[in-house]
N, C-alpha and C positions, 0 to 999 in steps of 0.2 A: 503493499499500499504506500502510495507516494502522494504527497501534497504539494500544490504550488499556490502560493499567494501572490495574485495580481492585484494591483491597488489603485485607489482613487481617493483624492483628498480635497476638502473645500471648507475654510473657515476664516473669519475675519480677523486680521492682525492689526491692532492699533500702532501707528508710528511711535507712540510713546513707549511701547513695550521694549524691554531689552532683549536683544537676540540671544537665543539659545547658543551657547559657545560651541565651536567645533570640538573642544574637549569633551563636552557632554555627549555630542554625537559619536565622536570616536571612542568614547568608553564603552560603547555597545560592542566593540571589537576586541579580540583577545590581545592584539597589538596595536600600537598607534603608528600610523604611517608618518615618518619623521618629517617629511617636506610638505605635507598636504596643507597645513595651516598657512605657511608662508605663500604658497601658490595661490590659495584663496584670497589671502590678503592683497595680493598683486592685482587680482581681478576687482576687488573692492575699491582700490586705489584708482584704478582706470576707470570705473563706473561712476565714481563720486565726484566728479569735476563740476557738476551743475547743481544748483539749488533746487531746480524743478526737474521733474522726471516725465517726459513725454514718450510717445510710442517709439520714436527713432532711438532714443537712449535705452529703452527697455529692450528692443530688438537688438542693439549692440551688446547689451548684457547677455541675452539669450544666445547670440551667435558665439560670444566670447567663451561662455561656459561650455557650449558644445565643442567648440574647437580645442579647449584646453583639457577637458575632462571626459566628455561623453562620446567615446568612439565605439565601444564594443558593449552590446547589450548581453548581460550575463544574468540569467534569473537568479534570485536570492543572493545577490552580491551583497557584501557588507560595506560599511561606510568608507573604510580605508581602501577598498579596491579601486575608488575613484582615482588614487594616485597613479594607478596602472591603466587608468582610462577606461575601466570597466565599470558598468552601472546596471541598475534595474530602475523601474519606475518609482520605487521609494527612495532609494539613495539619491537620484536625480533630483527629486522633489524636496527632499531634506536639504540638499546643497542650495538649490534655488530659494527655498524659504529662508535659509540662513543669511543668504546675501541680501535679499529683500528686506529683512529686518534691519540689518546693518545700514542699509540705504534709507531706511525709514520710509518705505513704499508700503502702502496698504495692500494686503493680498489675502486670498482665501485658500484655504486647504480642506477638500472634503473626502472623507473615506467611504468607499462603497465595498460591496463584497468582492469586486473583481478588478478594481483600477485605482489610480491616484491621478489627479491634475490640480493645476493651480488657476485661480482666477485672481487677477491683480487689477488695480486701478491707477492710471496715470492722470495727467492733466487733460487728456483727451478722452477719457472714459475707460470702460472695462476692456480688459484683454484676457483671453484664455491662453494659458501655457500647457501644452501637452509635451511634458519634458522628455518623453522617449522619441518624439518626432522632430528631427532637426530641421526638415525642409518645409513641413506645413503645420508644425505644431504651435506656431505663433499666429494667434486668431483675433482680429479686431473687429470683424463684422458682427454686429449684435445679434442679428437673426441666426448666423451661423453658431455663435456661442450658445444660444438657447437651444438649437438643435443638437449640439454636441453634448449639452448637459442632460437633456432627455435621453439621449441614446446611452450615456453612461449610467443613468438612473435605471434604465430598463434592460440593460444588457444582461444576457444569461448565455453561457457557453453552449455551443452546439454539441450534439452527440459525438461528432467527429473530433472536436477540440478536446472534449472530456476524454475520449479514448486515447488521445495522444498525450494528455498531460497528467491526469490524476485517476485514482481509483476511488477517491472520496469526494463527494461534493458537500459543501457546508449548508446546513439548513438555516443559519443566521443571514438575514438580509439587512445590509447596512447602507446608509447614506447619511453621514453625519459630520459635524465640524470637528476637527482635530486641532486643539490649541498647539501652538509651535513648541511649547515645552513638553508636550506629549509625544512629539514624533520619534523620540528615542525609544519609547516603548514599542512603537510599530517596528522600528529596526531590530529590536530584541526579538520580537514575535517572529519576524521573517527569519532570523538565525535559528529560532526554535523549530521552525518548519524544516529548515535545512538539516538540523540534527535529527529530526523524526525520520527525514527521507534516508538518512545514513544509519538508522536504527540505534542511534545514540541516546537511548531513553533517558538516562539519568542528565545528560546535558540538556536535553530537551526540557525536562521538567524545570531545571534551575533557570533556563532562559526564560520560560513561561513565567515562572515566579517573579523574576525581576521585572519583566514586561507588566505584569499585573500590578506591581507597586507603583509604576509610572503612569500606566494607562489602562485601567481595567475595562475591558470590553466584552460583549457577548461572545465575539470571535475567540478570545482567549479562554473563556469559560468552556466553549465547545471542544476546543482542542485539548483541554485538560481531561474532559470526558473521554475523548477518542484515545488519548495516551493511556488513561487507566484502562479502558476495554482492551486495548492491545497488550498491556502488561498482564491482564488475566488470562490471555490465551495460552 
């Protein structure tokens, strides 16, 4: 039995909130990538040259992050894999959220059962950031934004996708705001899924316990129940 967590996120972040530190995000990993923080700092310096943030500047940030960090999509990556330019939807979203907080740009992060995306607001209005899509993931058309949100909300894997990805489908249906300080809980949850897939039951249990302390969600409760059922076999 294997699980894959594909993710979606949307929640309002006030410019007055302090950014969750990279140290907090990297603490979800067993080791801390030594140069990750300095590389992210350089992007922040390049993107923070103006007091206002319009679509052009946000697109520059979007392209900059993709060119520096997001080259190879690897499911269930951990945050430090960004240093090797490997990412998944959750680590990419965590990185963008961190930078947007530091730049004091309002943004939203919404979790659904199967995906993660960001809605942000510039001086020109709302922008949707699909962090896994470098070429068409920067969406400014308001009608298209609504269409994409509706699609994310209603998405269910097809039978073919399920047969290729997982043996177990979650019963929990999610579409909820994730506060930025809780994203590390989702990162830990993803690593728990990875441990589960590798049959590392104790590691999975410990990661789930840490994730629940930061961000208790029905997803974690359901996986605890699944882990218990597997252990009783």
